[in-house]
PATIRO-432247 format. One record per atom (N, C-alpha, C): residue number from 1; residue in three letters; x, z, y. Coordinates in Angstrom, 3 decimals, always signed. Layout:
BEGIN
ATOM   seq   type         px         pz         py
ATOM   NUM    ala          X          Z          Y
...
This chain:
BEGIN
ATOM   seq   type         px         pz         py
ATOM     1    met     -8.589    -88.089    +35.497
ATOM     1    met     -8.785    -87.867    +36.669
ATOM     1    met     -7.957    -88.549    +37.998
ATOM     2    lys     -8.309    -88.607    +39.193
ATOM     2    lys     -7.563    -89.162    +40.552
ATOM     2    lys     -6.959    -88.323    +41.521
ATOM     3    ile     -5.724    -89.052    +41.875
ATOM     3    ile     -4.751    -88.479    +41.994
ATOM     3    ile     -3.561    -89.222    +43.450
ATOM     4    lys     -4.465    -88.500    +44.318
ATOM     4    lys     -3.364    -89.159    +45.875
ATOM     4    lys     -2.102    -88.269    +46.834
ATOM     5    tyr     -1.098    -88.794    +46.986
ATOM     5    tyr     +0.172    -88.165    +47.503
ATOM     5    tyr     +1.631    -88.966    +48.308
ATOM     6    glu     +1.081    -87.978    +49.131
ATOM     6    glu     +2.418    -89.046    +49.949
ATOM     6    glu     +3.502    -88.072    +50.440
ATOM     7    tyr     +4.056    -88.875    +50.474
ATOM     7    tyr     +5.782    -88.363    +50.408
ATOM     7    tyr     +6.746    -88.743    +51.661
ATOM     8    thr     +7.387    -87.967    +52.673
ATOM     8    thr     +7.910    -89.373    +53.460
ATOM     8    thr     +9.608    -88.732    +53.566
ATOM     9    phe    +10.123    -89.499    +53.081
ATOM     9    phe    +11.494    -89.648    +52.824
ATOM     9    phe    +12.679    -89.614    +53.972
ATOM    10    gly    +13.312    -89.037    +54.436
ATOM    10    gly    +14.573    -89.150    +55.096
ATOM    10    gly    +15.272    -89.953    +55.089
ATOM    11    leu    +15.405    -91.360    +54.687
ATOM    11    leu    +16.253    -92.196    +53.871
ATOM    11    leu    +15.837    -93.958    +54.242
ATOM    12    pro    +16.357    -94.480    +54.946
ATOM    12    pro    +15.733    -95.842    +54.533
ATOM    12    pro    +15.107    -96.440    +53.597
ATOM    13    arg    +13.754    -97.546    +54.103
ATOM    13    arg    +13.121    -98.049    +52.544
ATOM    13    arg    +13.837    -98.615    +51.746
ATOM    14    arg    +14.713    -99.335    +52.016
ATOM    14    arg    +16.352   -100.214    +51.157
ATOM    14    arg    +16.655    -99.358    +50.400
ATOM    15    ile    +17.430    -97.964    +50.651
ATOM    15    ile    +18.022    -97.223    +49.768
ATOM    15    ile    +17.066    -96.266    +48.844
ATOM    16    val    +15.780    -95.930    +49.453
ATOM    16    val    +14.879    -95.163    +48.508
ATOM    16    val    +14.364    -96.201    +47.237
ATOM    17    trp    +14.153    -97.476    +47.742
ATOM    17    trp    +13.830    -98.682    +46.779
ATOM    17    trp    +14.740    -98.850    +45.516
ATOM    18    lys    +15.999    -98.728    +46.108
ATOM    18    lys    +17.111    -99.202    +45.121
ATOM    18    lys    +17.004    -97.772    +44.373
ATOM    19    phe    +17.320    -96.545    +44.761
ATOM    19    phe    +17.184    -95.517    +44.131
ATOM    19    phe    +16.107    -95.352    +42.910
ATOM    20    ile    +15.462    -95.433    +43.701
ATOM    20    ile    +14.139    -94.505    +43.168
ATOM    20    ile    +13.663    -95.549    +41.818
ATOM    21    lys    +14.423    -96.679    +41.065
ATOM    21    lys    +14.343    -96.957    +39.760
ATOM    21    lys    +15.624    -96.554    +39.188
ATOM    22    asp    +16.226    -95.885    +39.387
ATOM    22    asp    +17.336    -96.089    +39.147
ATOM    22    asp    +17.394    -94.690    +37.761
ATOM    23    gln    +18.233    -95.050    +36.395
ATOM    23    gln    +17.909    -93.957    +35.204
ATOM    23    gln    +18.246    -92.560    +35.675
ATOM    24    asn    +19.825    -92.729    +36.086
ATOM    24    asn    +20.166    -91.444    +36.631
ATOM    24    asn    +20.245    -90.399    +37.538
ATOM    25    val    +19.548    -91.078    +38.385
ATOM    25    val    +18.889    -90.304    +39.546
ATOM    25    val    +17.451    -89.851    +39.127
ATOM    26    leu    +16.339    -90.595    +38.409
ATOM    26    leu    +15.460    -89.840    +37.887
ATOM    26    leu    +15.525    -89.074    +37.103
ATOM    27    arg    +16.384    -89.319    +36.162
ATOM    27    arg    +16.573    -88.460    +35.008
ATOM    27    arg    +17.177    -86.988    +35.495
ATOM    28    asn    +17.972    -87.024    +36.678
ATOM    28    asn    +18.385    -85.872    +37.108
ATOM    28    asn    +17.098    -85.154    +38.397
ATOM    29    ser    +15.556    -86.075    +38.509
ATOM    29    ser    +15.008    -85.489    +39.852
ATOM    29    ser    +13.696    -85.069    +38.666
ATOM    30    ile    +13.486    -85.231    +37.670
ATOM    30    ile    +12.381    -84.523    +36.671
ATOM    30    ile    +12.589    -83.206    +35.796
ATOM    31    ser    +12.176    -82.271    +36.361
ATOM    31    ser    +12.060    -80.862    +36.270
ATOM    31    ser    +11.619    -81.023    +34.523
ATOM    32    gly    +12.915    -80.671    +33.723
ATOM    32    gly    +12.654    -80.593    +32.032
ATOM    32    gly    +13.267    -81.979    +31.162
ATOM    33    cys    +14.069    -82.779    +32.224
ATOM    33    cys    +14.172    -84.314    +31.078
ATOM    33    cys    +15.389    -83.603    +30.180
ATOM    34    lys    +15.372    -84.494    +29.362
ATOM    34    lys    +15.743    -84.221    +28.176
ATOM    34    lys    +16.906    -85.366    +28.292
ATOM    35    ser    +16.232    -85.895    +28.118
ATOM    35    ser    +16.638    -87.799    +28.144
ATOM    35    ser    +16.032    -88.516    +29.121
ATOM    36    phe    +16.376    -89.815    +29.436
ATOM    36    phe    +16.048    -90.501    +30.035
ATOM    36    phe    +16.810    -91.498    +30.108
ATOM    37    val    +16.031    -93.092    +29.698
ATOM    37    val    +16.873    -93.893    +29.629
ATOM    37    val    +15.998    -95.762    +29.940
ATOM    38    glu    +17.032    -96.705    +30.742
ATOM    38    glu    +15.689    -97.382    +30.835
ATOM    38    glu    +16.337    -98.396    +29.453
ATOM    39    ser    +15.134    -98.864    +28.335
ATOM    39    ser    +15.358    -98.978    +27.585
ATOM    39    ser    +15.053   -101.099    +27.933
ATOM    40    ser    +14.755   -101.543    +28.625
ATOM    40    ser    +14.299   -102.749    +28.670
ATOM    40    ser    +14.184   -102.735    +30.844
ATOM    41    ser    +14.388   -104.056    +30.955
ATOM    41    ser    +14.042   -103.976    +32.893
ATOM    41    ser    +13.033   -103.666    +33.102
ATOM    42    gly    +12.630   -102.201    +34.181
ATOM    42    gly    +11.384   -101.801    +34.122
ATOM    42    gly    +10.453   -100.759    +33.299
ATOM    43    val    +11.316   -100.690    +32.238
ATOM    43    val    +10.745    -99.714    +30.804
ATOM    43    val    +11.867    -98.684    +30.903
ATOM    44    tyr    +11.196    -97.307    +31.016
ATOM    44    tyr    +11.952    -96.065    +30.501
ATOM    44    tyr    +11.190    -95.590    +29.522
ATOM    45    lys    +12.413    -94.422    +28.234
ATOM    45    lys    +11.488    -93.694    +27.537
ATOM    45    lys    +12.665    -92.641    +28.502
ATOM    46    ala    +11.414    -91.664    +28.093
ATOM    46    ala    +12.095    -90.057    +28.481
ATOM    46    ala    +11.440    -88.991    +27.377
ATOM    47    glu    +12.574    -87.921    +27.516
ATOM    47    glu    +12.093    -86.668    +26.518
ATOM    47    glu    +11.859    -85.648    +28.034
ATOM    48    val    +10.666    -84.797    +27.925
ATOM    48    val    +10.855    -83.749    +28.564
ATOM    48    val    +10.363    -82.633    +28.377
ATOM    49    glu    +10.641    -81.876    +28.594
ATOM    49    glu     +9.851    -80.414    +28.472
ATOM    49    glu     +9.162    -80.317    +29.224
ATOM    50    ile     +7.466    -79.820    +29.256
ATOM    50    ile     +6.682    -79.494    +29.808
ATOM    50    ile     +5.949    -78.426    +30.110
ATOM    51    ser     +6.598    -77.047    +30.844
ATOM    51    ser     +6.213    -75.843    +31.853
ATOM    51    ser     +4.950    -75.940    +32.650
ATOM    52    met     +3.776    -76.060    +32.243
ATOM    52    met     +2.343    -75.511    +33.160
ATOM    52    met     +1.851    -74.428    +32.899
ATOM    53    gly     +1.997    -73.566    +33.715
ATOM    53    gly     +1.664    -71.866    +33.216
ATOM    53    gly     +2.089    -71.266    +31.916
ATOM    54    pro     +0.499    -70.805    +30.987
ATOM    54    pro     +1.730    -70.566    +29.302
ATOM    54    pro     +2.127    -71.611    +28.470
ATOM    55    ile     +1.403    -72.775    +29.084
ATOM    55    ile     +1.606    -74.436    +28.065
ATOM    55    ile     +2.905    -74.564    +27.741
ATOM    56    lys     +3.584    -74.828    +26.745
ATOM    56    lys     +4.439    -75.293    +27.084
ATOM    56    lys     +4.732    -76.494    +25.846
ATOM    57    asp     +5.009    -77.844    +25.891
ATOM    57    asp     +5.583    -79.236    +25.251
ATOM    57    asp     +6.791    -79.560    +25.166
ATOM    58    his     +6.812    -80.260    +24.341
ATOM    58    his     +7.455    -81.287    +24.524
ATOM    58    his     +7.217    -82.821    +24.602
ATOM    59    phe     +7.250    -83.695    +25.323
ATOM    59    phe     +6.859    -85.138    +25.031
ATOM    59    phe     +7.600    -86.055    +25.604
ATOM    60    ile     +6.919    -87.144    +24.735
ATOM    60    ile     +7.769    -88.426    +24.232
ATOM    60    ile     +7.157    -89.422    +25.681
ATOM    61    ile     +7.748    -89.757    +26.691
ATOM    61    ile     +7.084    -90.261    +27.423
ATOM    61    ile     +7.745    -91.828    +27.598
ATOM    62    asp     +6.696    -93.109    +27.595
ATOM    62    asp     +7.258    -94.219    +28.455
ATOM    62    asp     +6.801    -94.741    +29.786
ATOM    63    ile     +7.304    -94.950    +30.126
ATOM    63    ile     +7.364    -95.789    +31.517
ATOM    63    ile     +7.809    -97.201    +31.896
ATOM    64    cys     +6.688    -97.497    +32.605
ATOM    64    cys     +6.735    -99.368    +32.620
ATOM    64    cys     +6.685    -99.613    +34.373
ATOM    65    arg     +7.153    -99.844    +34.519
ATOM    65    arg     +6.887   -100.738    +36.249
ATOM    65    arg     +6.490   -102.270    +36.512
ATOM    66    gln     +5.130   -102.309    +36.897
ATOM    66    gln     +4.251   -103.455    +37.040
ATOM    66    gln     +4.244   -103.672    +38.065
ATOM    67    lys     +4.046   -105.306    +37.997
ATOM    67    lys     +3.064   -105.815    +39.415
ATOM    67    lys     +4.754   -105.269    +40.769
ATOM    68    glu     +5.532   -105.714    +40.404
ATOM    68    glu     +6.328   -105.280    +41.478
ATOM    68    glu     +6.797   -106.372    +42.896
ATOM    69    leu     +6.774   -105.910    +43.862
ATOM    69    leu     +6.119   -106.775    +45.314
ATOM    69    leu     +7.726   -105.966    +45.922
ATOM    70    ala     +8.641   -105.926    +45.991
ATOM    70    ala    +10.686   -105.321    +46.564
ATOM    70    ala     +9.989   -106.009    +48.106
ATOM    71    pro    +10.312   -104.744    +48.993
ATOM    71    pro    +10.596   -103.231    +48.353
ATOM    71    pro     +9.690   -102.466    +48.582
ATOM    72    ser     +8.108   -103.017    +48.649
ATOM    72    ser     +7.399   -102.156    +49.214
ATOM    72    ser     +6.304   -102.173    +48.175
ATOM    73    phe     +5.798   -102.427    +46.992
ATOM    73    phe     +5.197   -101.380    +46.428
ATOM    73    phe     +5.385   -101.623    +44.746
ATOM    74    tyr     +4.997   -101.223    +44.062
ATOM    74    tyr     +4.859   -101.081    +42.445
ATOM    74    tyr     +3.650   -100.155    +41.557
ATOM    75    arg     +3.222   -101.155    +40.455
ATOM    75    arg     +2.874   -100.152    +39.588
ATOM    75    arg     +3.590    -99.967    +38.837
ATOM    76    leu     +3.194    -98.316    +38.458
ATOM    76    leu     +3.952    -97.870    +36.994
ATOM    76    leu     +2.630    -97.794    +36.045
ATOM    77    his     +3.069    -97.554    +34.625
ATOM    77    his     +2.107    -97.431    +33.618
ATOM    77    his     +2.865    -96.110    +33.337
ATOM    78    val     +1.937    -95.151    +32.617
ATOM    78    val     +3.118    -94.021    +32.515
ATOM    78    val     +1.515    -93.922    +30.827
ATOM    79    lys     +2.848    -93.248    +29.763
ATOM    79    lys     +1.514    -93.100    +28.349
ATOM    79    lys     +2.906    -92.481    +27.987
ATOM    80    gly     +2.444    -90.550    +27.680
ATOM    80    gly     +2.864    -89.653    +26.817
ATOM    80    gly     +2.425    -88.853    +25.905
ATOM    81    lys     +2.802    -88.778    +24.698
ATOM    81    lys     +2.352    -87.881    +23.701
ATOM    81    lys     +3.084    -86.604    +23.496
ATOM    82    gly     +2.644    -85.493    +23.839
ATOM    82    gly     +3.702    -84.015    +22.790
ATOM    82    gly     +2.364    -83.656    +21.987
ATOM    83    asn     +2.695    -82.397    +21.369
ATOM    83    asn     +1.552    -81.751    +20.459
ATOM    83    asn     +0.816    -81.396    +20.897
ATOM    84    leu     +0.409    -80.917    +22.088
ATOM    84    leu     -0.786    -80.646    +22.668
ATOM    84    leu     -1.264    -81.278    +23.356
ATOM    85    gly     -1.423    -82.631    +23.553
ATOM    85    gly     -2.001    -83.849    +24.347
ATOM    85    gly     -1.554    -84.714    +23.943
ATOM    86    glu     -2.163    -85.854    +25.260
ATOM    86    glu     -1.388    -86.756    +25.287
ATOM    86    glu     -1.986    -87.477    +26.740
ATOM    87    ile     -1.324    -88.401    +27.876
ATOM    87    ile     -1.203    -88.588    +29.162
ATOM    87    ile     -0.883    -89.927    +28.798
ATOM    88    glu     -2.119    -90.768    +29.562
ATOM    88    glu     -1.163    -92.264    +29.920
ATOM    88    glu     -2.492    -92.607    +31.140
ATOM    89    ala     -1.237    -92.811    +32.487
ATOM    89    ala     -1.378    -92.978    +34.112
ATOM    89    ala     -1.102    -94.201    +34.174
ATOM    90    tyr     -1.645    -94.661    +35.349
ATOM    90    tyr     -1.614    -95.867    +36.424
ATOM    90    tyr     -1.337    -95.214    +37.548
ATOM    91    ala     -0.464    -95.741    +38.192
ATOM    91    ala     -0.164    -95.302    +39.646
ATOM    91    ala     +0.606    -96.314    +40.482
ATOM    92    asp     -0.065    -96.602    +41.262
ATOM    92    asp     +0.474    -97.380    +42.625
ATOM    92    asp     +1.287    -96.729    +43.737
ATOM    93    leu     +2.571    -97.186    +43.968
ATOM    93    leu     +3.184    -96.829    +45.334
ATOM    93    leu     +3.831    -97.272    +45.640
ATOM    94    asn     +2.938    -97.581    +47.149
ATOM    94    asn     +3.185    -98.105    +47.859
ATOM    94    asn     +4.383    -97.738    +48.694
ATOM    95    phe     +5.855    -98.300    +49.523
ATOM    95    phe     +6.572    -97.912    +50.263
ATOM    95    phe     +6.192    -97.791    +51.911
ATOM    96    tyr     +6.674    -97.780    +52.980
ATOM    96    tyr     +6.118    -98.300    +54.328
ATOM    96    tyr     +7.673    -97.810    +55.065
ATOM    97    glu     +8.167    -98.402    +56.130
ATOM    97    glu     +8.676    -98.273    +57.415
ATOM    97    glu     +8.417    -97.215    +57.873
ATOM    98    ala     +8.900    -95.531    +58.431
ATOM    98    ala     +9.088    -94.611    +59.045
ATOM    98    ala     +9.424    -94.269    +60.188
ATOM    99    gln     +9.750    -94.627    +60.816
ATOM    99    gln    +10.566    -94.520    +61.974
ATOM    99    gln    +12.089    -93.936    +61.214
ATOM   100    gly    +13.081    -94.451    +60.498
ATOM   100    gly    +13.676    -94.393    +60.043
ATOM   100    gly    +13.824    -94.314    +58.698
ATOM   101    gly    +13.453    -93.569    +58.217
ATOM   101    gly    +12.830    -92.872    +57.041
ATOM   101    gly    +11.495    -93.897    +56.481
ATOM   102    thr    +10.492    -93.305    +55.201
ATOM   102    thr    +10.160    -94.164    +54.149
ATOM   102    thr     +9.147    -93.417    +53.696
ATOM   103    lys     +7.937    -93.725    +54.207
ATOM   103    lys     +6.819    -93.038    +53.826
ATOM   103    lys     +6.518    -94.076    +52.135
ATOM   104    leu     +6.131    -92.772    +51.209
ATOM   104    leu     +5.514    -92.622    +49.818
ATOM   104    leu     +4.427    -92.693    +49.700
ATOM   105    ser     +3.150    -93.440    +49.772
ATOM   105    ser     +1.716    -93.227    +49.347
ATOM   105    ser     +1.761    -93.888    +47.895
ATOM   106    ile     +1.057    -92.787    +47.059
ATOM   106    ile     +1.324    -93.164    +45.504
ATOM   106    ile     -0.626    -92.802    +45.772
ATOM   107    val     -1.423    -93.099    +44.622
ATOM   107    val     -2.357    -93.542    +44.311
ATOM   107    val     -2.757    -93.442    +42.336
ATOM   108    ala     -3.223    -92.775    +41.984
ATOM   108    ala     -3.158    -92.435    +40.137
ATOM   108    ala     -4.487    -92.651    +39.553
ATOM   109    asp     -4.308    -92.779    +38.694
ATOM   109    asp     -5.630    -92.466    +38.083
ATOM   109    asp     -4.607    -92.173    +36.569
ATOM   110    ala     -5.351    -91.206    +36.254
ATOM   110    ala     -4.500    -90.460    +34.633
ATOM   110    ala     -5.678    -90.262    +33.823
ATOM   111    glu     -5.533    -89.796    +32.343
ATOM   111    glu     -6.232    -89.414    +31.553
ATOM   111    glu     -5.430    -88.053    +31.202
ATOM   112    val     -5.750    -87.264    +30.320
ATOM   112    val     -5.540    -86.345    +29.653
ATOM   112    val     -5.675    -85.748    +28.601
ATOM   113    thr     -5.288    -85.131    +27.892
ATOM   113    thr     -6.155    -85.058    +26.540
ATOM   113    thr     -5.634    -83.894    +25.808
ATOM   114    gly     -6.174    -83.349    +25.267
ATOM   114    gly     -5.765    -81.660    +24.762
ATOM   114    gly     -5.314    -80.980    +25.423
ATOM   115    ala     -5.334    -79.258    +25.005
ATOM   115    ala     -5.044    -78.665    +25.891
ATOM   115    ala     -4.028    -78.491    +27.024
ATOM   116    leu     -3.117    -79.515    +26.884
ATOM   116    leu     -2.889    -80.074    +28.801
ATOM   116    leu     -3.957    -80.408    +29.507
ATOM   117    ser     -5.101    -81.219    +28.966
ATOM   117    ser     -5.733    -81.419    +30.079
ATOM   117    ser     -6.366    -80.198    +30.660
ATOM   118    val     -6.699    -79.423    +30.096
ATOM   118    val     -7.264    -77.895    +30.664
ATOM   118    val     -6.023    -77.398    +31.901
ATOM   119    ala     -5.066    -77.471    +31.272
ATOM   119    ala     -3.742    -77.278    +32.190
ATOM   119    ala     -3.439    -77.874    +33.499
ATOM   120    ala     -4.150    -79.197    +33.584
ATOM   120    ala     -3.899    -80.268    +34.239
ATOM   120    ala     -4.851    -80.096    +35.461
ATOM   121    lys     -5.995    -79.824    +34.589
ATOM   121    lys     -7.291    -80.304    +35.705
ATOM   121    lys     -6.858    -78.717    +36.515
ATOM   122    arg     -6.895    -77.174    +35.999
ATOM   122    arg     -6.194    -76.621    +36.964
ATOM   122    arg     -4.834    -76.519    +38.078
ATOM   123    met     -4.447    -76.965    +37.576
ATOM   123    met     -3.467    -77.844    +38.489
ATOM   123    met     -3.434    -78.026    +39.711
ATOM   124    leu     -4.411    -79.274    +39.292
ATOM   124    leu     -4.510    -80.281    +40.230
ATOM   124    leu     -5.982    -79.302    +41.297
ATOM   125    asp     -6.864    -78.770    +40.732
ATOM   125    asp     -7.361    -77.778    +41.196
ATOM   125    asp     -6.906    -76.594    +42.876
ATOM   126    gly     -5.589    -76.648    +41.473
ATOM   126    gly     -5.085    -75.621    +42.337
ATOM   126    gly     -3.611    -75.796    +43.466
ATOM   127    gly     -3.959    -77.711    +43.681
ATOM   127    gly     -3.124    -78.050    +44.119
ATOM   127    gly     -1.835    -78.741    +43.688
ATOM   128    ala     -2.083    -79.409    +42.525
ATOM   128    ala     -0.725    -79.876    +41.459
ATOM   128    ala     -0.153    -80.839    +42.490
ATOM   129    asn     -0.079    -81.102    +43.918
ATOM   129    asn     +0.612    -81.893    +44.616
ATOM   129    asn     +1.920    -80.443    +45.241
ATOM   130    lys     +1.208    -79.653    +44.505
ATOM   130    lys     +2.876    -78.878    +45.046
ATOM   130    lys     +4.279    -79.359    +44.138
ATOM   131    gly     +4.040    -79.565    +42.058
ATOM   131    gly     +4.660    -80.407    +41.098
ATOM   131    gly     +5.169    -81.736    +41.630
ATOM   132    leu     +4.557    -83.055    +42.092
ATOM   132    leu     +4.820    -84.099    +42.742
ATOM   132    leu     +5.992    -83.906    +43.912
ATOM   133    glu     +5.518    -82.807    +45.016
ATOM   133    glu     +6.392    -82.460    +46.148
ATOM   133    glu     +8.021    -81.942    +45.673
ATOM   134    arg     +7.631    -80.969    +44.964
ATOM   134    arg     +9.500    -80.600    +44.351
ATOM   134    arg     +9.913    -81.542    +43.600
ATOM   135    phe     +9.111    -82.145    +42.773
ATOM   135    phe     +9.945    -83.949    +42.411
ATOM   135    phe    +10.464    -84.870    +43.406
ATOM   136    phe     +9.801    -85.685    +44.396
ATOM   136    phe    +10.279    -86.090    +45.310
ATOM   136    phe    +11.201    -85.152    +46.392
ATOM   137    gln    +10.903    -83.745    +46.037
ATOM   137    gln    +12.009    -83.210    +46.928
ATOM   137    gln    +13.550    -83.432    +46.351
ATOM   138    lys    +13.480    -83.191    +44.825
ATOM   138    lys    +14.681    -83.151    +44.160
ATOM   138    lys    +14.913    -84.155    +43.960
ATOM   139    leu    +13.687    -85.954    +43.978
ATOM   139    leu    +14.417    -86.937    +44.541
ATOM   139    leu    +15.358    -87.373    +44.971
ATOM   140    glu    +15.415    -87.272    +46.443
ATOM   140    glu    +15.777    -87.420    +48.091
ATOM   140    glu    +17.101    -86.599    +47.777
ATOM   141    arg    +17.107    -85.174    +47.348
ATOM   141    arg    +18.745    -85.002    +46.939
ATOM   141    arg    +19.358    -85.616    +46.320
ATOM   142    glu    +19.043    -86.162    +45.048
ATOM   142    glu    +19.416    -87.034    +44.552
ATOM   142    glu    +19.950    -87.950    +44.762
ATOM   143    ile    +19.320    -88.700    +45.079
ATOM   143    ile    +19.249    -90.021    +45.926
ATOM   143    ile    +20.683    -89.826    +46.900
ATOM   144    lys    +20.866    -88.599    +47.811
ATOM   144    lys    +21.468    -88.425    +48.705
ATOM   144    lys    +23.411    -88.359    +47.893
ATOM   145    val    +22.623    -86.979    +47.047
ATOM   145    val    +24.565    -87.307    +46.517
ATOM   145    val    +25.201    -88.130    +45.667
ATOM   146    thr    +23.560    -88.861    +45.043
ATOM   146    thr    +24.597    -90.394    +45.032
ATOM   146    thr    +25.199    -91.284    +46.734
ATOM   147    leu    +24.328    -91.212    +46.807
ATOM   147    leu    +25.052    -92.130    +48.128
ATOM   147    leu    +26.406    -91.509    +48.724
ATOM   148    tyr    +27.017    -90.422    +48.382
ATOM   148    tyr    +27.887    -89.008    +49.170
ATOM   148    tyr    +29.015    -89.859    +47.554
ATOM   149    lys    +28.609    -89.764    +46.641
ATOM   149    lys    +29.252    -90.574    +45.646
ATOM   149    lys    +29.857    -91.562    +45.707
ATOM   150    leu    +29.031    -92.137    +46.103
ATOM   150    leu    +29.689    -93.790    +46.263
ATOM   150    leu    +30.401    -94.054    +47.174
ATOM   151    lys    +29.794    -92.660    +48.555
ATOM   151    lys    +30.778    -93.463    +49.388
ATOM   151    lys    +32.264    -93.202    +49.023
ATOM   152    arg    +32.131    -92.021    +48.670
ATOM   152    arg    +33.742    -90.774    +48.314
ATOM   152    arg    +34.411    -92.365    +47.276
ATOM   153    glu    +33.842    -92.700    +46.610
ATOM   153    glu    +34.597    -93.711    +45.454
ATOM   153    glu    +34.961    -95.165    +46.828
ATOM   154    gly    +34.401    -95.551    +47.581
ATOM   154    gly    +34.808    -96.442    +48.648
ATOM   154    gly    +33.633    -97.756    +47.798
ATOM   155    arg    +31.841    -97.519    +47.336
ATOM   155    arg    +31.367    -98.745    +46.884
ATOM   155    arg    +30.393    -98.691    +47.687
């Protein structure tokens, strides 16, 4: 399945670029995230409780940043497995300057199997972008909170 999505952050690109890869910021931004650890440079392991309507599952997910071109592009490879299915996706993330903010454009190809595939198709047909919107809104808030804490600490 193909996914296209755009989001505009009210933050400069250099800030978004720095924090969109921070394991603490990401962990706090992902709904249902039980753990999120950078196991090596650009490779993350996550445990996530997924809830889509009546479907609830526990997923172990590997996320790998590939083909990084700072501060404007990287490709993600996501592979996860739960009791009700598996997911594998490649996503290209492009970051553009946008009037003092940052425009993020995502194009992804995802393959979802099992019971999860039925729920994922329904969500895409019914506007899955709402889930992405919530994630990026939480991510932007988390970046701002982190910046505030760093400023208070004098860093």
